[in-house]
C-alpha positions as a Markdown table, in Angstrom:
| # | Residue | x | y | z |
|---|---|---|---|---|
| 1 | Unk | -48.7 | 190.6 | 50.3 |
| 2 | Unk | -47.2 | 188.2 | 48.4 |
| 3 | Unk | -48.5 | 184.4 | 48.4 |
| 4 | Unk | -45.5 | 183.4 | 49.9 |
| 5 | Unk | -46.1 | 185.4 | 52.9 |
| 6 | Unk | -49.2 | 184.8 | 53.4 |
| 7 | Unk | -48.3 | 181.1 | 53.4 |
| 8 | Unk | -45.5 | 182.1 | 56.4 |
| 9 | Unk | -48.1 | 183.9 | 58.2 |
| 10 | Unk | -50.3 | 181.0 | 58.4 |
| 11 | Unk | -50.7 | 178.5 | 61.0 |
| 12 | Unk | -51.0 | 175.4 | 59.2 |
| 13 | Unk | -48.0 | 176.4 | 57.5 |
| 14 | Unk | -46.0 | 176.7 | 60.3 |
| 15 | Unk | -47.5 | 174.0 | 62.0 |
| 16 | Unk | -46.5 | 171.4 | 58.7 |
| 17 | Unk | -42.6 | 173.4 | 59.3 |
| 18 | Unk | -42.5 | 172.3 | 62.3 |
| 19 | Unk | -43.3 | 168.6 | 61.8 |
| 20 | Unk | -41.0 | 168.2 | 59.1 |
| 21 | Unk | -37.9 | 169.0 | 62.1 |
| 22 | Unk | -39.4 | 166.1 | 63.9 |
| 23 | Unk | -39.7 | 163.8 | 61.1 |
| 24 | Unk | -35.7 | 163.9 | 61.3 |
| 25 | Unk | -35.9 | 161.4 | 64.3 |
| 26 | Unk | -38.5 | 158.9 | 62.4 |
| 27 | Unk | -36.4 | 158.8 | 59.2 |
| 28 | Unk | -32.9 | 158.0 | 61.6 |
| 29 | Unk | -35.4 | 155.4 | 63.0 |
| 30 | Unk | -36.1 | 153.7 | 59.7 |
| 31 | Unk | -32.4 | 153.9 | 58.8 |
| 32 | Unk | -30.8 | 152.6 | 62.3 |
| 33 | Unk | -33.3 | 149.5 | 62.0 |
| 34 | Unk | -32.4 | 148.7 | 58.8 |
| 35 | Unk | -29.3 | 148.6 | 59.0 |
| 36 | Unk | -29.0 | 146.8 | 62.2 |
| 37 | Unk | -31.3 | 143.8 | 60.8 |
| 38 | Unk | -29.8 | 143.7 | 57.3 |
| 39 | Unk | -26.0 | 144.1 | 58.4 |
| 40 | Unk | -26.7 | 140.2 | 59.9 |
| 41 | Unk | -27.8 | 138.6 | 56.9 |
| 42 | Unk | -25.3 | 138.3 | 54.7 |
| 43 | Unk | -25.3 | 138.3 | 50.6 |
| 44 | Unk | -28.8 | 138.5 | 49.4 |
| 45 | Unk | -30.4 | 139.0 | 45.7 |
| 46 | Unk | -32.9 | 142.1 | 45.3 |
| 47 | Unk | -36.1 | 140.7 | 43.3 |
| 48 | Unk | -38.5 | 143.3 | 42.1 |
| 49 | Unk | -41.9 | 143.3 | 40.0 |
| 50 | Unk | -45.5 | 144.1 | 40.2 |
| 51 | Unk | -47.2 | 143.7 | 43.4 |
| 52 | Unk | -50.7 | 142.8 | 40.6 |
| 53 | Unk | -49.4 | 139.6 | 39.6 |
| 54 | Unk | -51.7 | 136.9 | 40.4 |
| 55 | Unk | -50.3 | 133.3 | 41.5 |
| 56 | Unk | -51.7 | 131.8 | 38.4 |
| 57 | Unk | -49.5 | 134.1 | 36.4 |
| 58 | Unk | -46.6 | 132.9 | 34.5 |
| 59 | Unk | -44.5 | 135.8 | 35.9 |
| 60 | Unk | -45.2 | 134.4 | 39.3 |
| 61 | Unk | -43.7 | 131.2 | 38.9 |
| 62 | Unk | -41.1 | 132.6 | 37.0 |
| 63 | Unk | -39.9 | 134.5 | 39.8 |
| 64 | Unk | -40.5 | 131.9 | 42.6 |
| 65 | Unk | -38.1 | 129.2 | 40.9 |
| 66 | Unk | -35.7 | 132.2 | 39.9 |
| 67 | Unk | -35.6 | 132.6 | 44.0 |
| 68 | Unk | -35.3 | 129.3 | 44.8 |
| 69 | Unk | -32.2 | 128.9 | 42.4 |
| 70 | Unk | -30.5 | 131.9 | 43.7 |
| 71 | Unk | -31.1 | 130.2 | 47.6 |
| 72 | Unk | -29.0 | 127.1 | 45.9 |
| 73 | Unk | -26.4 | 129.6 | 45.0 |
| 74 | Unk | -25.9 | 130.3 | 48.5 |
| 75 | Unk | -28.1 | 133.7 | 48.6 |
| 76 | Unk | -30.6 | 135.0 | 50.7 |
| 77 | Unk | -33.3 | 136.6 | 48.7 |
| 78 | Unk | -35.3 | 140.4 | 49.5 |
| 79 | Unk | -38.3 | 141.7 | 48.0 |
| 80 | Unk | -40.6 | 144.5 | 48.7 |
| 81 | Unk | -42.2 | 142.6 | 51.3 |
| 82 | Unk | -45.8 | 142.5 | 49.3 |
| 83 | Unk | -48.1 | 140.5 | 46.8 |
| 84 | Unk | -47.4 | 139.4 | 43.2 |
| 85 | Unk | -44.0 | 139.0 | 42.3 |
| 86 | Unk | -42.8 | 140.1 | 46.0 |
| 87 | Unk | -44.7 | 137.2 | 47.2 |
| 88 | Unk | -43.2 | 134.9 | 44.4 |
| 89 | Unk | -39.6 | 135.5 | 45.5 |
| 90 | Unk | -40.0 | 135.2 | 49.0 |
| 91 | Unk | -42.2 | 132.0 | 48.5 |
| 92 | Unk | -39.4 | 130.6 | 46.3 |
| 93 | Unk | -36.5 | 131.2 | 48.8 |
| 94 | Unk | -38.1 | 129.6 | 51.3 |
| 95 | Unk | -38.8 | 126.8 | 48.9 |
| 96 | Unk | -34.9 | 126.5 | 48.9 |
| 97 | Unk | -34.5 | 127.2 | 52.5 |
| 98 | Unk | -32.7 | 130.6 | 52.3 |
| 99 | Unk | -33.0 | 133.7 | 53.8 |
| 100 | Unk | -36.0 | 135.6 | 52.8 |
| 101 | Unk | -36.6 | 139.2 | 53.6 |
| 102 | Unk | -39.2 | 141.2 | 53.3 |
| 103 | Unk | -38.7 | 145.4 | 52.9 |
| 104 | Unk | -42.7 | 146.3 | 53.4 |
| 105 | Unk | -44.0 | 149.4 | 52.7 |
| 106 | Unk | -47.3 | 151.1 | 54.6 |
| 107 | Unk | -49.5 | 152.7 | 52.0 |
| 108 | Unk | -53.1 | 154.0 | 51.8 |
| 109 | Unk | -54.4 | 151.6 | 50.6 |
| 110 | Unk | -52.2 | 149.1 | 52.6 |
| 111 | Unk | -49.7 | 146.9 | 51.8 |
| 112 | Unk | -50.1 | 143.8 | 54.0 |
| 113 | Unk | -47.0 | 141.5 | 54.1 |
| 114 | Unk | -46.6 | 138.2 | 52.3 |
| 115 | Unk | -46.8 | 135.1 | 54.5 |
| 116 | Unk | -43.2 | 133.7 | 52.8 |
| 117 | Unk | -40.8 | 136.3 | 54.7 |
| 118 | Unk | -38.6 | 135.1 | 57.5 |
| 119 | Unk | -40.3 | 136.6 | 61.0 |
| 120 | Unk | -36.8 | 138.3 | 62.2 |
| 121 | Unk | -36.3 | 139.5 | 58.6 |
| 122 | Unk | -39.6 | 141.7 | 58.0 |
| 123 | Unk | -39.0 | 145.5 | 58.2 |
| 124 | Unk | -41.8 | 148.0 | 57.7 |
| 125 | Unk | -40.9 | 151.4 | 56.5 |
| 126 | Unk | -43.2 | 154.9 | 55.7 |
| 127 | Unk | -40.5 | 156.3 | 53.4 |
| 128 | Unk | -40.2 | 155.2 | 49.9 |
| 129 | Unk | -36.3 | 156.3 | 49.9 |
| 130 | Unk | -35.2 | 154.7 | 53.3 |
| 131 | Unk | -36.2 | 151.6 | 51.7 |
| 132 | Unk | -34.8 | 152.0 | 48.7 |
| 133 | Unk | -31.7 | 152.6 | 50.4 |
| 134 | Unk | -31.9 | 149.2 | 52.4 |
| 135 | Unk | -32.4 | 147.4 | 48.7 |
| 136 | Unk | -29.3 | 148.8 | 47.3 |
| 137 | Unk | -27.2 | 148.6 | 50.2 |
| 138 | Unk | -27.4 | 144.8 | 51.0 |
| 139 | Unk | -28.1 | 143.7 | 47.8 |
| 140 | Unk | -25.4 | 141.4 | 45.8 |
| 141 | Unk | -28.0 | 141.7 | 42.5 |
| 142 | Unk | -30.9 | 142.9 | 41.4 |
| 143 | Unk | -33.3 | 141.1 | 39.5 |
| 144 | Unk | -36.1 | 142.8 | 37.6 |
| 145 | Unk | -39.2 | 141.0 | 36.5 |
| 146 | Unk | -42.1 | 142.8 | 35.2 |
| 147 | Unk | -43.8 | 145.8 | 36.9 |
| 148 | Unk | -44.9 | 149.2 | 37.0 |
| 149 | Unk | -43.7 | 152.7 | 38.1 |
| 150 | Unk | -42.3 | 151.2 | 41.4 |
| 151 | Unk | -40.3 | 148.8 | 39.6 |
| 152 | Unk | -39.2 | 151.5 | 37.3 |
| 153 | Unk | -38.1 | 153.4 | 39.5 |
| 154 | Unk | -36.1 | 150.9 | 41.6 |
| 155 | Unk | -34.2 | 150.1 | 38.5 |
| 156 | Unk | -33.1 | 153.1 | 37.5 |
| 157 | Unk | -32.1 | 154.4 | 41.1 |
| 158 | Unk | -29.8 | 151.3 | 40.9 |
| 159 | Unk | -28.8 | 152.2 | 37.5 |
| 160 | Unk | -27.8 | 155.4 | 38.4 |
| 161 | Unk | -25.7 | 154.7 | 41.5 |
| 162 | Unk | -23.6 | 152.0 | 39.7 |
| 163 | Unk | -23.1 | 154.5 | 36.5 |
| 164 | Unk | -22.2 | 157.8 | 38.5 |
| 165 | Unk | -19.8 | 155.4 | 41.1 |
| 166 | Unk | -21.9 | 156.2 | 43.9 |
| 167 | Unk | -22.1 | 152.4 | 44.5 |
| 168 | Unk | -20.4 | 149.2 | 44.1 |
| 169 | Unk | -21.0 | 147.4 | 40.2 |
| 170 | Unk | -23.3 | 144.3 | 40.5 |
| 171 | Unk | -25.8 | 142.5 | 38.5 |
| 172 | Unk | -28.6 | 144.3 | 37.4 |
| 173 | Unk | -30.6 | 141.9 | 35.7 |
| 174 | Unk | -33.9 | 142.5 | 33.6 |
| 175 | Unk | -36.3 | 139.0 | 33.4 |
| 176 | Unk | -38.4 | 138.9 | 30.3 |
| 177 | Unk | -37.0 | 139.8 | 27.3 |
| 178 | Unk | -40.6 | 140.5 | 25.6 |
| 179 | Unk | -41.9 | 142.8 | 28.3 |
| 180 | Unk | -38.5 | 145.2 | 28.3 |
| 181 | Unk | -37.7 | 145.2 | 24.9 |
| 182 | Unk | -39.5 | 148.6 | 24.2 |
| 183 | Unk | -37.9 | 150.0 | 26.5 |
| 184 | Unk | -34.4 | 149.0 | 26.0 |
| 185 | Unk | -35.0 | 150.0 | 22.2 |
| 186 | Unk | -36.2 | 153.4 | 23.3 |
| 187 | Unk | -32.9 | 153.7 | 25.5 |
| 188 | Unk | -30.9 | 152.8 | 22.6 |
| 189 | Unk | -32.6 | 155.0 | 19.6 |
| 190 | Unk | -33.2 | 158.1 | 22.0 |
| 191 | Unk | -30.4 | 158.3 | 25.1 |
| 192 | Unk | -28.0 | 156.7 | 23.5 |
| 193 | Unk | -28.0 | 158.1 | 20.3 |
| 194 | Unk | -28.9 | 161.9 | 21.4 |
| 195 | Unk | -25.7 | 161.4 | 23.8 |
| 196 | Unk | -27.7 | 161.4 | 26.6 |
| 197 | Unk | -25.6 | 158.3 | 28.1 |
| 198 | Unk | -22.5 | 156.3 | 27.1 |
| 199 | Unk | -23.2 | 153.6 | 24.7 |
| 200 | Unk | -21.0 | 151.3 | 27.4 |
| 201 | Unk | -23.2 | 151.9 | 30.0 |
| 202 | Unk | -26.4 | 149.6 | 28.4 |
| 203 | Unk | -23.4 | 147.2 | 29.6 |
| 204 | Unk | -25.0 | 147.6 | 33.3 |
| 205 | Unk | -28.3 | 145.9 | 32.0 |
| 206 | Unk | -28.2 | 142.3 | 31.4 |
| 207 | Unk | -31.3 | 140.4 | 30.0 |
| 208 | Unk | -32.2 | 137.4 | 30.8 |
| 209 | Unk | -35.3 | 134.8 | 30.2 |
| 210 | Unk | -35.2 | 131.7 | 32.2 |
| 211 | Unk | -33.7 | 131.0 | 35.8 |
| 212 | Unk | -30.7 | 129.4 | 34.7 |
| 213 | Unk | -29.7 | 131.9 | 32.9 |
| 214 | Unk | -30.3 | 134.8 | 35.8 |
| 215 | Unk | -28.7 | 132.4 | 38.2 |
| 216 | Unk | -25.6 | 132.3 | 35.5 |
| 217 | Unk | -25.3 | 135.9 | 35.5 |
| 218 | Unk | -25.0 | 136.5 | 39.4 |
| 219 | Unk | -22.2 | 133.2 | 39.6 |
| 220 | Unk | -19.9 | 134.7 | 36.7 |
| 221 | Unk | -19.9 | 138.1 | 38.2 |
| 222 | Unk | -19.3 | 137.2 | 41.7 |
| 223 | Unk | -16.4 | 134.6 | 40.3 |
| 224 | Unk | -14.8 | 138.0 | 39.4 |
| 225 | Unk | -15.8 | 139.9 | 41.9 |
| 226 | Unk | -15.7 | 140.3 | 45.9 |
| 227 | Unk | -19.2 | 140.2 | 47.7 |
| 228 | Unk | -19.6 | 143.0 | 50.4 |
| 229 | Unk | -22.1 | 145.7 | 50.7 |
| 230 | Unk | -22.3 | 148.3 | 48.0 |
| 231 | Unk | -21.8 | 151.5 | 49.3 |
């Protein structure tokens, strides 16, 4: 008997397959709740970055000020709902009296939602991929501060969707030129030079260091483009 046949005969394997079918309904429920909530909030900018940043860190203050200035342009702010940069983003939105949205994710080590999210705009997700759809569909811009694997995942997903035409184009802004310089150099030296991407694909990314620069990029973009969901 092959390993595959032994797996298929085992009770535990068959239970997993059965549970997979029922999982579809929970995934659908997360999509429905997300769509119903976020379609009402109007134009927003998603702000990403590390959950490990302390409130005393300069990146925290930078994220808060960016979020504040974004709300003064009439945009709401969407974050991942947790601490660090996410908390700073919601805090800045709250200070600016703008809409403050949190898309929290249930994790094994628990990610508690921060205190600066509007109560009617806090959503909880079990599935990263459902949560990412919400970030992409309802954001009129991505502002990405220093972060780890999760931040990179969200960044490259956005770039890929725009690059492939699966999403409307929207501003994708990396904040912190020193932090991102190594990654950008590698993209140019390897991905572009070896023809894995086109040189024009680099135009999908902007790099800024100051809140005023971030806001200017978003404002200038929408002087030429309409505000609408991305797909």
